[in-house]
C-alpha positions in Angstrom: 18.6 8.5 4.8 15.9 5.9 4.5 12.7 6.4 2.5 9.7 7.3 4.7 7.9 4.1 3.7 11.0 2.0 4.7 10.9 3.7 8.1 7.2 3.0 8.3 7.6 -0.6 7.6 10.6 -1.0 10.0 8.5 0.6 12.7 5.8 -1.9 12.0 8.0 -4.9 12.2 9.7 -3.7 15.3 6.3 -3.1 17.0 5.1 -6.6 15.9 8.3 -8.1 17.4 7.6 -6.3 20.7 3.9 -7.3 20.8 2.8 -3.7 20.3 -0.2 -4.3 18.0 -1.6 -0.8 18.5 1.4 0.5 16.7 1.2 -2.2 14.1 -2.4 -1.3 13.4 -1.5 2.4 13.2 0.6 1.9 10.1 -2.2 -0.1 8.4 -5.0 1.7 6.5 -8.5 0.9 8.0 -9.4 -1.2 5.0 -6.0 -3.0 4.5 -6.1 -6.1 2.3 -4.1 -9.1 3.7 -3.3 -12.1 1.5 -2.0 -15.4 2.7 -1.4 -18.2 0.1 -0.9 -21.8 0.5 -3.1 -24.5 2.0 -3.2 -24.0 5.8 -5.7 -22.9 8.4 -4.4 -19.3 7.8 -4.8 -19.3 4.0 -7.1 -16.7 2.7 -7.8 -13.0 2.3 -8.4 -10.7 5.3 -9.9 -7.2 5.1 -9.5 -4.4 7.6 -8.1 -4.2 11.1 -10.5 -6.6 12.8 -9.9 -9.5 10.3 -6.1 -8.9 10.3 -6.1 -9.0 14.1 -8.0 -12.2 13.9 -5.3 -13.6 11.6 -2.6 -12.5 14.1 -4.5 -14.2 16.9 -4.8 -17.4 15.0 -1.2 -17.4 14.0 -0.1 -17.0 17.6 -2.6 -19.7 18.7 -1.3 -22.2 16.1 2.4 -21.5 17.1 1.8 -21.5 20.8 2.8 -17.9 20.9 6.3 -18.6 19.6 6.0 -17.0 16.1 8.5 -14.3 15.5 10.1 -12.6 12.4 13.7 -11.8 11.9 14.0 -9.0 9.3 16.9 -9.4 6.9 16.1 -6.2 5.0 13.4 -3.8 3.9 13.2 -1.9 0.7 10.6 0.8 -0.1 9.6 3.6 -2.5 6.6 5.9 -2.7 4.1 3.1 -3.5 5.6 -0.3 -2.7 7.7 -2.1 0.0 9.4 -5.4 0.3 10.6 -7.0 3.5 12.9 -10.1 3.4 12.2 -12.0 6.6 12.9 -15.3 8.3 10.0 -16.7 10.3 10.6 -18.8 13.4 8.2 -20.8 15.4 7.8 -24.0 17.4 4.8 -26.3 17.6 4.2 -29.8 19.0 7.9 -30.5 19.0 8.4 -29.2 15.4 10.4 -26.1 14.4 9.8 -23.7 11.6 12.5 -21.6 10.1 11.3 -20.3 6.7 12.4 -17.4 4.5 9.8 -15.2 2.9 9.3 -11.9 1.1 6.5 -9.7 2.3 5.3 -7.3 -0.4 3.4 -4.2 0.6 1.4 -1.6 -1.2 1.7 1.8 0.5 -0.2 5.1 0.1 -0.6 8.2 2.2 1.8 7.0 4.9 -0.2 3.8 5.5 0.1 0.1 4.4 -2.9 -0.7 2.2 -2.1 -4.2 1.0 0.1 -7.1 2.1 1.2 -10.3 0.4 3.4 -13.0 1.8 5.5 -15.2 -0.5 7.1 -18.1 1.2 10.3 -19.8 0.0 8.9 -23.2 0.9 5.1 -22.9 1.2 4.6 -26.6 1.7 6.8 -26.6 4.8 4.8 -23.7 6.3 1.5 -25.4 5.4 2.7 -28.7 7.1 3.8 -26.8 10.2 0.4 -25.0 10.5 -1.7 -28.1 9.7 
C-alpha cells in the first residue's frame, strides 16, 4: 500500500497531465512556495496559487502547449516526496526531453513547497530562451 503522500502526488501529476488544474491546486497549500532554478524566463520563486498558475501559463505559452511530464516514479513519506520525471516539449522546431527530480515538502495532506532539479539545466534554459 502506497503512502498517502505518494498517492497525493500521483493524483497531482495525473491531474496535471489531464489539464485538470483545479485538482492540481487542491493538493497545494494556499501559500505553496515554488522554486525554479536556472537562467530562463521561468527562473524564480513563486508564492501561492495565483503565482504558480502564472508559472504554469507561461510554461505552456513558451512550449506552445506541448509541455508534458512522464512520471518514472514517486517516493514519499510523512514530510517529503520526490518525483522522477521526464519532461517533453516542442518549440520552434526544437524538442525537449529532459530528466528531472521534483522535490516536495508536504504537511497536513498538502504540498507546501516544490523544487525542480534538472539533469541538464543548460538544455532546458536554451529550450525556453
